[in-house]
C-alpha positions as CSV (number, residue, x, y, z in Angstrom):
1,X,15.8,6.6,-2.2
2,X,12.3,8.2,0.3
3,X,10.7,5.6,2.8
4,X,6.8,4.3,2.6
5,X,4.4,7.0,4.0
6,X,1.3,5.8,5.7
7,X,-1.4,8.4,6.6
8,X,-3.7,6.5,8.9
9,X,-7.2,7.4,8.9
10,X,-6.6,10.1,6.0
11,X,-9.3,12.5,5.3
12,X,-12.7,12.1,3.5
13,X,-12.1,15.5,1.3
14,X,-8.1,13.5,1.2
15,X,-10.7,10.6,-0.5
16,X,-12.5,12.4,-2.4
17,X,-9.9,15.4,-3.8
18,X,-7.9,12.2,-5.0
19,X,-10.5,10.2,-6.4
20,X,-9.7,7.8,-4.6
21,X,-13.0,5.1,-4.9
22,X,-12.8,5.1,-9.0
23,X,-9.4,3.7,-9.0
24,X,-8.5,0.3,-8.8
25,X,-9.1,-2.5,-6.6
26,X,-6.8,-5.4,-6.1
27,X,-7.2,-8.7,-4.2
28,X,-5.0,-10.7,-2.4
29,X,-5.3,-14.2,-0.1
30,X,-2.4,-14.4,2.4
31,X,0.7,-14.9,0.9
32,X,3.9,-14.2,1.3
33,X,5.9,-12.4,-2.2
34,X,8.3,-10.5,-3.5
35,X,7.8,-7.1,-5.6
36,X,9.5,-4.1,-7.0
37,X,8.1,-1.0,-7.3
38,X,8.9,0.4,-11.0
39,X,7.2,3.9,-10.5
40,X,5.2,5.8,-7.1
41,X,2.1,3.1,-6.4
42,X,-0.8,4.6,-4.0
43,X,-3.1,3.1,-2.4
44,X,-5.8,2.6,0.5
45,X,-6.0,0.2,2.6
46,X,-9.8,-1.3,2.2
47,X,-9.1,-4.9,4.3
48,X,-6.6,-6.7,5.6
49,X,-3.3,-6.1,7.2
50,X,0.5,-6.7,5.2
51,X,3.8,-5.9,6.5
52,X,5.6,-4.7,3.9
53,X,10.0,-4.9,3.9
54,X,11.4,-2.4,1.8
55,X,14.9,-4.0,0.8
56,X,17.6,-3.2,4.0
57,X,14.7,-2.0,5.7
58,X,12.9,-2.1,8.7
59,X,9.3,-3.8,8.8
60,X,6.5,-2.2,7.9
61,X,2.3,-2.5,9.1
62,X,-0.2,-1.1,6.9
63,X,-3.7,-1.9,8.3
64,X,-7.5,-1.8,7.9
65,X,-7.7,2.8,6.4
66,X,-4.3,3.2,5.7
67,X,-3.0,5.9,2.5
68,X,-0.1,4.6,1.3
69,X,2.8,5.7,-0.7
70,X,5.8,3.1,-2.1
71,X,8.6,4.6,-4.0
72,X,9.5,4.1,-7.4
73,X,12.8,1.7,-7.1
74,X,11.7,0.0,-4.4
75,X,12.5,-3.9,-3.7
76,X,10.4,-5.7,-0.6
77,X,8.5,-8.0,0.0
78,X,4.7,-8.9,1.9
79,X,3.6,-11.2,4.0
80,X,0.0,-10.4,3.4
81,X,-1.5,-11.4,6.6
82,X,-5.0,-10.9,6.7
83,X,-6.0,-11.2,3.3
84,X,-6.5,-7.4,0.7
85,X,-8.3,-5.5,-0.7
86,X,-7.3,-2.4,-2.2
87,X,-7.7,1.1,-4.4
88,X,-4.2,1.8,-6.1
89,X,-2.7,4.2,-8.2
90,X,0.5,4.4,-10.8
91,X,2.5,7.6,-10.6
């Protein structure tokens, strides 16, 4: 299984090409919960800060402006430090 991929401050051209602004938005208050990715997810964090810890892996901090890809088959724990708002796409 591959790791979480993060691109800090991606180029606007990339976001436009992928039509990120047309993706659904997900929001969540500060909280902690386990998660499993059945399929890959790509997201762009509009607001917030979260620490995602893959099962058996090192914690990864994701912040506002990060473009992130989570691999299929990854079990992890989410710890939302500041309320999150993100565009997301599965598959």
